[in-house]
C-alpha positions as CSV (number, residue, x, y, z in Angstrom):
1,M,8.1,13.4,26.4
2,I,7.9,15.4,23.2
3,R,6.3,13.5,20.3
4,W,6.1,14.6,16.6
5,T,2.9,14.6,14.6
6,A,3.9,12.0,12.0
7,S,2.1,10.5,9.0
8,V,0.8,7.0,9.4
9,L,1.9,6.2,5.9
10,P,4.9,8.2,4.5
11,S,4.1,11.7,3.2
12,F,6.0,11.2,0.0
13,I,3.3,8.8,-1.2
14,F,0.6,11.4,-0.9
15,R,2.8,14.1,-2.6
16,R,3.2,11.8,-5.5
17,Q,-0.5,11.2,-5.6
18,K,-1.3,14.9,-5.9
19,K,1.5,15.6,-8.3
20,S,0.6,12.8,-10.7
21,G,-2.9,13.7,-11.6
22,G,-5.2,13.0,-8.7
23,H,-6.7,14.5,-5.5
24,I,-6.7,12.6,-2.2
25,R,-10.1,11.4,-1.0
26,H,-10.9,9.2,2.0
27,S,-13.5,6.4,1.4
28,I,-15.4,7.5,4.5
29,A,-16.0,10.9,3.0
30,I,-15.5,10.4,-0.7
31,N,-17.0,13.8,-1.7
32,Q,-14.3,15.7,0.2
33,R,-10.8,16.4,-0.9
34,V,-8.0,16.2,1.7
35,Q,-4.5,17.4,1.6
36,D,-2.6,14.5,3.2
37,G,-3.0,11.1,4.9
38,A,-3.8,10.4,8.5
39,K,-1.4,11.7,11.1
40,E,-0.8,10.6,14.7
41,H,1.4,11.6,17.7
42,W,3.4,8.4,18.0
43,L,7.0,9.1,17.6
44,C,9.7,10.8,19.6
45,P,12.2,13.0,17.7
46,E,14.8,10.2,17.6
47,C,12.4,7.6,16.2
48,E,11.1,10.1,13.7
49,E,14.6,10.7,12.4
50,L,15.2,7.0,12.1
51,F,11.9,6.5,10.2
52,N,12.7,9.5,7.9
53,G,16.1,8.0,7.0
54,W,14.5,4.7,5.9
55,E,11.7,6.5,4.0
56,T,14.2,8.7,2.1
57,K,16.2,5.7,0.9
58,F,13.0,3.9,-0.2
59,S,11.6,6.9,-2.0
60,N,14.9,7.8,-3.7
61,A,16.0,4.3,-4.7
62,I,12.7,2.5,-5.4
63,F,9.5,4.5,-5.2
64,H,10.2,7.5,-7.4
65,P,12.3,5.6,-10.0
66,T,9.5,3.0,-10.4
67,N,6.9,5.6,-10.9
68,E,9.0,7.4,-13.6
69,N,10.6,4.5,-15.5
70,G,9.4,1.2,-14.1
71,L,10.9,-1.0,-11.4
72,P,14.7,-0.6,-11.4
73,T,17.2,-3.2,-10.2
74,V,18.1,-2.2,-6.7
75,C,20.6,-3.8,-4.4
76,Y,19.2,-3.1,-0.9
77,G,20.6,-3.3,2.6
78,D,19.0,-3.8,6.0
79,W,17.3,-0.4,5.5
80,L,14.5,-1.9,3.3
81,L,13.5,-4.4,6.0
82,K,13.5,-1.5,8.5
83,F,11.4,0.6,6.2
84,C,8.8,-2.1,5.6
85,T,8.7,-3.1,9.3
86,S,8.1,0.6,10.2
87,V,5.2,0.8,7.7
88,S,3.6,-2.4,9.0
89,W,4.0,-1.4,12.7
90,R,2.4,2.0,12.0
91,S,-0.4,0.4,10.0
92,L,-1.1,-2.1,12.8
93,V,-1.2,0.5,15.5
94,Y,-3.5,2.6,13.4
95,L,-5.8,-0.3,12.7
96,R,-6.1,-0.9,16.4
97,Q,-7.0,2.7,17.1
98,Q,-9.6,2.6,14.3
99,N,-11.2,-0.6,15.7
100,G,-10.0,-2.4,12.6
101,L,-9.2,-5.6,14.4
102,S,-12.5,-6.1,16.1
103,S,-13.4,-9.2,14.0
104,L,-10.3,-11.1,15.1
105,T,-10.6,-14.0,17.5
106,P,-8.7,-13.8,20.9
107,Q,-6.0,-16.1,19.5
108,Q,-5.6,-13.9,16.4
109,L,-5.4,-10.8,18.6
110,R,-2.6,-12.4,20.6
111,L,-0.7,-13.1,17.3
112,A,-1.2,-9.4,16.3
113,D,0.1,-8.4,19.8
114,S,3.2,-10.5,19.3
115,A,3.8,-9.1,15.8
116,Q,3.5,-5.5,17.0
117,Q,5.9,-6.1,19.9
118,S,8.4,-7.9,17.7
119,W,8.3,-5.1,15.1
120,A,8.7,-2.4,17.7
121,E,11.7,-4.1,19.3
122,F,13.3,-4.7,15.9
123,L,12.9,-1.0,15.0
124,R,14.4,0.1,18.3
125,G,17.4,-2.2,17.9
126,E,16.4,-4.5,20.8
127,R,16.2,-7.6,18.7
128,P,18.2,-8.6,15.6
129,H,15.3,-9.5,13.3
130,P,11.4,-9.6,13.3
131,G,11.4,-13.3,13.7
132,K,8.5,-15.2,12.1
133,F,6.6,-12.0,11.5
134,E,8.0,-11.5,8.0
135,Q,7.9,-8.4,5.7
136,H,7.0,-8.8,2.0
137,L,7.2,-6.0,-0.6
138,I,5.2,-6.4,-3.7
139,P,5.7,-4.2,-6.8
140,F,2.5,-4.1,-8.9
141,R,2.4,-4.1,-12.7
142,P,-0.6,-3.8,-15.0
143,V,-2.7,-6.9,-15.2
144,G,-5.1,-8.3,-17.7
145,G,-6.6,-11.1,-15.7
146,A,-5.8,-14.2,-13.6
147,P,-7.2,-17.7,-13.8
148,G,-10.2,-18.2,-11.6
149,I,-10.3,-14.6,-10.3
150,K,-12.8,-12.0,-11.6
151,F,-11.1,-8.6,-11.4
152,P,-13.3,-5.5,-11.4
153,P,-12.9,-2.9,-14.2
154,N,-10.7,-0.6,-12.1
155,I,-8.1,-3.2,-11.1
156,N,-5.1,-1.4,-12.7
157,R,-6.1,1.9,-11.3
158,Y,-6.3,0.2,-7.9
159,L,-3.0,-1.7,-8.2
160,L,-1.0,1.3,-9.6
161,R,-2.6,4.2,-7.7
162,I,-4.6,3.5,-4.5
163,I,-3.3,4.1,-1.0
164,E,-5.0,2.2,1.9
165,I,-4.4,0.2,5.1
166,N,-6.2,-3.0,5.8
167,F,-5.9,-6.4,7.5
168,G,-6.1,-9.6,5.4
169,R,-6.6,-13.1,6.6
170,N,-7.7,-16.6,5.8
171,T,-7.2,-19.9,7.5
172,S,-3.5,-20.1,6.9
173,A,-2.3,-16.5,6.7
174,M,-2.9,-13.1,8.3
175,F,-1.2,-9.9,7.3
176,V,-1.2,-6.1,7.8
177,Y,-1.7,-4.7,4.3
178,S,-0.2,-1.3,3.5
179,K,-1.0,-0.3,-0.1
180,I,1.3,2.6,-1.1
181,G,0.7,3.3,-4.8
182,R,2.4,0.8,-7.0
183,F,3.6,-1.2,-4.0
184,A,2.1,-3.2,-1.1
185,V,3.9,-3.9,2.1
186,L,2.6,-7.1,3.8
187,G,3.6,-7.5,7.5
188,F,2.7,-11.1,8.3
189,V,1.1,-11.9,11.6
190,Q,0.6,-15.6,10.6
191,L,2.2,-17.4,7.7
192,D,1.7,-21.2,7.6
193,H,2.9,-21.8,4.1
194,P,5.7,-19.4,3.3
195,K,6.8,-21.3,0.2
196,Q,3.6,-20.2,-1.5
197,W,4.9,-16.6,-1.6
198,I,7.8,-16.5,-4.0
199,G,10.0,-13.4,-4.6
200,S,8.4,-10.9,-2.3
201,K,10.1,-11.5,1.1
202,V,12.4,-8.7,2.3
203,K,15.6,-10.2,3.5
204,L,17.4,-9.2,6.7
205,R,20.9,-9.0,5.2
206,G,19.9,-7.4,2.0
207,G,19.2,-8.6,-1.5
208,A,18.1,-7.4,-4.9
209,L,14.7,-6.0,-6.0
210,R,14.1,-6.3,-9.7
211,H,11.7,-7.4,-12.4
212,R,11.0,-11.1,-11.8
213,E,8.1,-13.5,-11.4
214,Y,6.3,-13.0,-8.2
215,V,4.1,-16.0,-7.1
216,F,1.2,-15.7,-4.6
217,P,-1.5,-18.1,-3.4
218,A,-4.9,-17.6,-5.1
219,P,-6.6,-16.2,-2.0
220,F,-4.3,-13.1,-2.2
221,G,-5.5,-12.4,-5.8
222,E,-9.1,-12.7,-4.5
223,F,-8.2,-10.3,-1.7
224,L,-6.9,-7.7,-4.2
225,A,-10.0,-8.1,-6.4
226,D,-12.2,-7.5,-3.4
227,R,-10.3,-4.4,-2.3
228,A,-10.5,-3.0,-5.9
229,K,-14.2,-3.7,-6.0
230,R,-14.8,-1.8,-2.8
231,V,-12.9,1.2,-4.2
232,W,-14.9,0.9,-7.4
233,D,-18.2,1.0,-5.5
234,V,-17.0,4.0,-3.4
235,M,-15.9,5.9,-6.5
236,N,-19.3,5.3,-8.1
237,A,-20.9,7.0,-5.1
238,I,-19.2,10.3,-5.8
239,S,-21.8,13.0,-6.1
240,E,-22.6,14.7,-9.4
241,P,-21.3,18.1,-8.2
242,Q,-18.0,16.5,-7.3
243,Q,-17.8,14.6,-10.6
244,R,-18.3,17.9,-12.4
245,K,-15.4,19.4,-10.5
246,I,-13.2,16.4,-11.4
247,N,-14.1,16.8,-15.1
248,E,-13.5,20.5,-15.0
249,S,-10.1,20.0,-13.4
250,I,-9.1,17.5,-16.1
251,R,-10.3,19.8,-18.9
252,S,-8.4,22.7,-17.5
253,D,-5.1,21.0,-18.2
254,L,-5.5,18.1,-20.7
255,D,-1.8,17.8,-21.4
256,R,-1.0,17.4,-17.7
257,F,-3.7,14.7,-17.3
258,A,-2.6,12.9,-20.4
259,N,0.9,12.5,-18.9
260,S,-0.4,11.6,-15.4
261,D,-0.1,8.3,-13.6
262,M,-3.9,8.2,-13.4
263,F,-4.3,8.4,-17.1
264,K,-1.7,5.7,-17.7
265,A,-3.5,3.4,-15.2
266,M,-6.9,4.1,-16.8
267,K,-5.5,3.2,-20.2
268,F,-4.6,-0.2,-19.0
269,D,-8.2,-0.7,-17.6
270,V,-9.7,0.5,-20.9
271,E,-7.5,-2.0,-22.9
272,V,-8.9,-4.8,-20.8
273,F,-12.5,-3.8,-20.0
274,G,-13.4,-1.3,-22.7
275,R,-16.2,1.1,-21.8
276,A,-16.9,-0.9,-18.7
277,A,-13.8,0.7,-17.2
278,F,-15.6,4.1,-16.9
279,R,-17.7,5.2,-14.0
280,K,-21.4,4.8,-14.5
């Protein structure tokens, strides 16, 4: 069977990252620039065409307009649930390959197996919905703080810029976490208290995505703070030669940098944290 080389996370996210004032770096080799995200030989041509269709709708209707002018009001159809499920499925398969589920218990692994199977069957049209393995889409906005949560001084750059895949869990929830710039897709493997998550669930029959109050349990805020802190520590490990290259790149086109997503996100961190927002 022929299989395409496909991006684990959609390519348009990385194109935006490069266009808007930043180079792509992986945390495992922070001193090396890369051109794109991870790619795998997973999809047949028919599945790749399906995935591309959902990605195009999300990028045109939601992703790019949000980056340019803020979150629009979008009435979505079943394509948004398909898009989010495809992202969570790819991220979960990738985490398995990278040994990212090694700390799960046998029971938790069985739940992850069931979620992966349900998502695959939904994407292939073999089941009408993902069942209890919900998809949530979170649009991030600049933050100044949250009661009881200590955010690191890069929190806005993290929320508005960073791309990553991870797995989050506590005693009552487990989710595949796909951070795609200003958005996060959460594919829930376990969700004991769904009423604690207000506004973010992607509905099967469609709905409206708009500015509204999104409510999450406190442990999710702590999860975000921890992920941002890890990125902060990694960025502080960039070598001096690489830092000089970054500075030279900025100085070579100050106007472009001043209008970039990176500069805008940095301004929010400086407003909150002052000089502490800068790399040591």
